[in-house]
ROVEXBA-522590 format. One record per atom (N, C-alpha, C): atom name; z negated, y negated, x negated. Coordinates in nm, 3 decimals, always signed. Atoms other than C-alpha are relative to their C-alpha. Layout:
REC   at        pz        py        px
REC   CA         Z         Y         X
...
END
This chain:
REC   at        pz        py        px
REC    N    -0.007    -0.065    +0.097
REC   CA    +3.152    -3.345    -1.963
REC    C    +0.042    +0.132    +0.050
REC    N    -0.014    -0.171    -0.037
REC   CA    +3.125    -2.977    -1.797
REC    C    +0.122    -0.019    +0.113
REC    N    -0.101    -0.034    -0.104
REC   CA    +3.360    -3.058    -1.501
REC    C    -0.092    +0.038    +0.120
REC    N    +0.027    -0.020    -0.135
REC   CA    +3.334    -2.962    -1.153
REC    C    -0.102    +0.172    -0.026
REC    N    +0.045    -0.158    +0.049
REC   CA    +3.239    -2.547    -1.280
REC    C    -0.012    +0.046    +0.140
REC    N    +0.014    -0.070    -0.145
REC   CA    +3.288    -2.434    -0.899
REC    C    -0.102    -0.046    +0.065
REC    N    +0.119    +0.035    -0.061
REC   CA    +3.021    -2.638    -0.770
REC    C    -0.111    +0.071    +0.028
REC    N    +0.112    -0.083    +0.016
REC   CA    +2.721    -2.474    -0.853
REC    C    -0.134    -0.082    +0.047
REC    N    +0.115    +0.051    -0.064
REC   CA    +2.487    -2.718    -0.679
REC    C    -0.053    +0.069    +0.121
REC    N    +0.039    -0.059    -0.152
REC   CA    +2.471    -2.505    -0.343
REC    C    +0.098    -0.007    +0.095
REC    N    -0.115    -0.020    -0.104
REC   CA    +2.636    -2.498    -0.031
REC    C    +0.079    -0.125    +0.036
REC    N    -0.090    +0.136    -0.026
REC   CA    +2.899    -2.775    -0.063
REC    C    -0.061    -0.131    -0.065
REC    N    +0.057    +0.105    +0.051
REC   CA    +2.692    -2.991    -0.268
REC    C    -0.113    -0.081    +0.081
REC    N    +0.091    +0.053    -0.092
REC   CA    +2.436    -3.050    -0.006
REC    C    -0.162    +0.001    -0.031
REC    N    +0.148    +0.007    +0.083
REC   CA    +2.111    -2.977    -0.244
REC    C    -0.075    +0.106    +0.037
REC    N    +0.076    -0.140    -0.021
REC   CA    +2.041    -2.614    -0.135
REC    C    -0.004    +0.083    -0.103
REC    N    +0.005    -0.072    +0.149
REC   CA    +2.080    -2.491    -0.485
REC    C    -0.175    -0.004    -0.010
REC    N    +0.158    -0.029    +0.056
REC   CA    +1.689    -2.551    -0.575
REC    C    -0.061    +0.099    +0.122
REC    N    +0.058    -0.077    -0.125
REC   CA    +1.603    -2.422    -0.196
REC    C    +0.014    +0.150    -0.020
REC    N    -0.012    -0.143    +0.027
REC   CA    +1.789    -2.116    -0.255
REC    C    -0.047    +0.069    -0.116
REC    N    +0.050    -0.051    +0.124
REC   CA    +1.679    -2.067    -0.589
REC    C    -0.161    +0.067    +0.033
REC    N    +0.127    -0.035    -0.035
REC   CA    +1.304    -2.067    -0.442
REC    C    +0.002    +0.125    +0.091
REC    N    -0.005    -0.111    -0.078
REC   CA    +1.384    -1.854    -0.158
REC    C    +0.028    +0.132    -0.077
REC    N    -0.041    -0.105    +0.066
REC   CA    +1.526    -1.596    -0.386
REC    C    -0.115    +0.042    -0.090
REC    N    +0.127    -0.033    +0.087
REC   CA    +1.218    -1.587    -0.620
REC    C    -0.098    +0.045    +0.108
REC    N    +0.114    -0.027    -0.111
REC   CA    +0.993    -1.550    -0.303
REC    C    +0.052    +0.154    +0.039
REC    N    -0.027    -0.158    -0.069
REC   CA    +1.198    -1.239    -0.164
REC    C    +0.007    +0.117    -0.120
REC    N    -0.001    -0.128    +0.110
REC   CA    +1.226    -1.075    -0.506
REC    C    -0.130    +0.047    -0.016
REC    N    +0.143    -0.020    +0.049
REC   CA    +0.848    -1.099    -0.573
REC    C    -0.050    +0.092    +0.130
REC    N    +0.034    -0.084    -0.127
REC   CA    +0.796    -0.966    -0.200
REC    C    +0.058    +0.118    -0.023
REC    N    -0.077    -0.156    +0.021
REC   CA    +1.049    -0.673    -0.263
REC    C    -0.098    +0.057    -0.073
REC    N    +0.041    -0.056    +0.101
REC   CA    +0.879    -0.607    -0.566
REC    C    -0.166    +0.037    +0.027
REC    N    +0.130    -0.021    -0.054
REC   CA    +0.527    -0.612    -0.400
REC    C    -0.015    +0.124    +0.088
REC    N    -0.043    -0.096    -0.120
REC   CA    +0.635    -0.380    -0.098
REC    C    +0.045    +0.110    -0.077
REC    N    -0.025    -0.105    +0.053
REC   CA    +0.784    -0.149    -0.335
REC    C    -0.099    +0.076    -0.078
REC    N    +0.101    -0.055    +0.091
REC   CA    +0.484    -0.112    -0.575
REC    C    -0.120    +0.063    +0.124
REC    N    +0.079    -0.034    -0.124
REC   CA    +0.297    -0.054    -0.217
REC    C    +0.019    +0.120    +0.023
REC    N    -0.061    -0.127    -0.064
REC   CA    +0.515    +0.230    -0.099
REC    C    -0.007    +0.117    -0.109
REC    N    -0.024    -0.104    +0.111
REC   CA    +0.554    +0.399    -0.456
REC    C    -0.169    +0.059    -0.016
REC    N    +0.134    -0.018    +0.025
REC   CA    +0.151    +0.375    -0.474
REC    C    -0.080    +0.111    +0.098
REC    N    +0.053    -0.093    -0.133
REC   CA    +0.101    +0.552    -0.132
REC    C    -0.098    -0.083    +0.094
REC    N    +0.037    +0.099    -0.136
REC   CA    -0.008    +0.234    +0.076
REC    C    -0.144    -0.032    -0.035
REC    N    +0.159    +0.044    +0.034
REC   CA    -0.391    +0.183    -0.104
REC    C    -0.114    +0.113    +0.042
REC    N    +0.131    -0.077    -0.041
REC   CA    -0.729    +0.299    -0.032
REC    C    -0.017    +0.050    +0.130
REC    N    +0.022    -0.045    -0.135
REC   CA    -0.706    +0.311    +0.343
REC    C    +0.063    +0.174    +0.004
REC    N    -0.093    -0.115    +0.018
REC   CA    -0.441    +0.603    +0.295
REC    C    -0.108    +0.121    -0.050
REC    N    +0.080    -0.087    +0.043
REC   CA    -0.684    +0.792    +0.063
REC    C    -0.105    +0.039    +0.089
REC    N    +0.125    -0.037    -0.098
REC   CA    -0.982    +0.767    +0.314
REC    C    +0.052    +0.094    +0.098
REC    N    -0.048    -0.099    -0.072
REC   CA    -0.754    +0.922    +0.576
REC    C    +0.021    +0.125    -0.044
REC    N    -0.051    -0.138    +0.043
REC   CA    -0.643    +1.186    +0.376
REC    C    -0.149    +0.072    -0.031
REC    N    +0.096    -0.065    +0.064
REC   CA    -0.991    +1.283    +0.255
REC    C    -0.072    +0.034    +0.095
REC    N    +0.089    -0.053    -0.134
REC   CA    -1.141    +1.314    +0.611
REC    C    -0.156    -0.051    -0.009
REC    N    +0.138    +0.050    +0.004
REC   CA    -1.501    +1.263    +0.705
REC    C    -0.091    +0.077    -0.043
REC    N    +0.120    -0.099    +0.037
REC   CA    -1.827    +1.397    +0.568
REC    C    -0.017    +0.134    +0.065
REC    N    +0.031    -0.101    -0.082
REC   CA    -1.858    +1.619    +0.854
REC    C    +0.130    +0.088    -0.028
REC    N    -0.115    -0.096    +0.046
REC   CA    -1.497    +1.772    +0.792
REC    C    +0.005    +0.067    -0.121
REC    N    +0.045    -0.056    +0.133
REC   CA    -1.571    +1.819    +0.437
REC    C    -0.105    +0.108    -0.004
REC    N    +0.131    -0.096    -0.008
REC   CA    -1.895    +1.998    +0.516
REC    C    +0.045    +0.116    +0.073
REC    N    -0.026    -0.138    -0.086
REC   CA    -1.721    +2.231    +0.767
REC    C    +0.132    +0.072    -0.104
REC    N    -0.077    -0.061    +0.085
REC   CA    -1.451    +2.295    +0.507
REC    C    -0.065    +0.074    -0.093
REC    N    +0.115    -0.070    +0.072
REC   CA    -1.709    +2.398    +0.237
REC    C    -0.039    +0.118    +0.050
REC    N    +0.059    -0.106    -0.082
REC   CA    -1.890    +2.626    +0.499
REC    C    +0.123    +0.124    +0.019
REC    N    -0.124    -0.088    -0.027
REC   CA    -1.547    +2.784    +0.592
REC    C    +0.057    +0.073    -0.118
REC    N    -0.030    -0.028    +0.123
REC   CA    -1.466    +2.842    +0.220
REC    C    -0.094    +0.111    -0.047
REC    N    +0.100    -0.090    +0.074
REC   CA    -1.804    +3.009    +0.162
REC    C    -0.084    -0.061    -0.112
REC    N    +0.052    +0.063    +0.079
REC   CA    -1.915    +2.756    -0.064
REC    C    -0.143    -0.046    +0.029
REC    N    +0.140    +0.020    -0.032
REC   CA    -2.245    +2.690    +0.115
REC    C    -0.050    +0.099    +0.098
REC    N    +0.045    -0.079    -0.104
REC   CA    -2.441    +2.907    +0.335
REC    C    -0.043    -0.094    +0.128
REC    N    +0.033    +0.056    -0.139
REC   CA    -2.539    +2.875    +0.703
REC    C    -0.094    -0.099    +0.015
REC    N    +0.102    +0.085    -0.015
REC   CA    -2.862    +2.717    +0.660
REC    C    +0.029    -0.122    -0.073
REC    N    -0.064    +0.121    +0.063
REC   CA    -2.723    +2.459    +0.402
REC    C    +0.085    -0.091    +0.094
REC    N    -0.107    +0.066    -0.069
REC   CA    -2.438    +2.365    +0.640
REC    C    -0.089    -0.058    +0.122
REC    N    +0.092    +0.046    -0.099
REC   CA    -2.673    +2.316    +0.939
REC    C    -0.090    -0.120    -0.041
REC    N    +0.071    +0.113    +0.059
REC   CA    -2.925    +2.112    +0.724
REC    C    +0.082    -0.151    -0.022
REC    N    -0.068    +0.089    +0.045
REC   CA    -2.661    +1.880    +0.599
REC    C    +0.053    -0.060    +0.134
REC    N    -0.044    +0.050    -0.131
REC   CA    -2.503    +1.858    +0.950
REC    C    -0.085    -0.095    +0.066
REC    N    +0.091    +0.092    -0.058
REC   CA    -2.824    +1.719    +1.079
REC    C    -0.016    -0.113    -0.065
REC    N    +0.009    +0.127    +0.070
REC   CA    -2.859    +1.485    +0.806
REC    C    +0.101    -0.098    +0.007
REC    N    -0.130    +0.077    -0.020
REC   CA    -2.514    +1.343    +0.878
REC    C    -0.015    -0.055    +0.156
REC    N    +0.019    +0.045    -0.126
REC   CA    -2.630    +1.310    +1.247
REC    C    +0.104    +0.034    +0.091
REC    N    -0.099    -0.060    -0.096
REC   CA    -2.360    +1.537    +1.410
REC    C    -0.036    +0.088    +0.061
END
């Protein structure tokens, strides 16, 4: 009824049509997942690296004058550094 229609069944009618469609969807979904990860910044591990350690944060607070020397020393001992 529809005729050959340019042989839409795949590579020369060898049955690769369904396999090609599955591969297409797998690649498309994988690309979307990778794109979302790149746009969102890579997840929780990246946030941890950027935040620094507790001791680094404590040193920054002391350097900015947010805490006094005594408080800095006490918190540093508490952290075991």
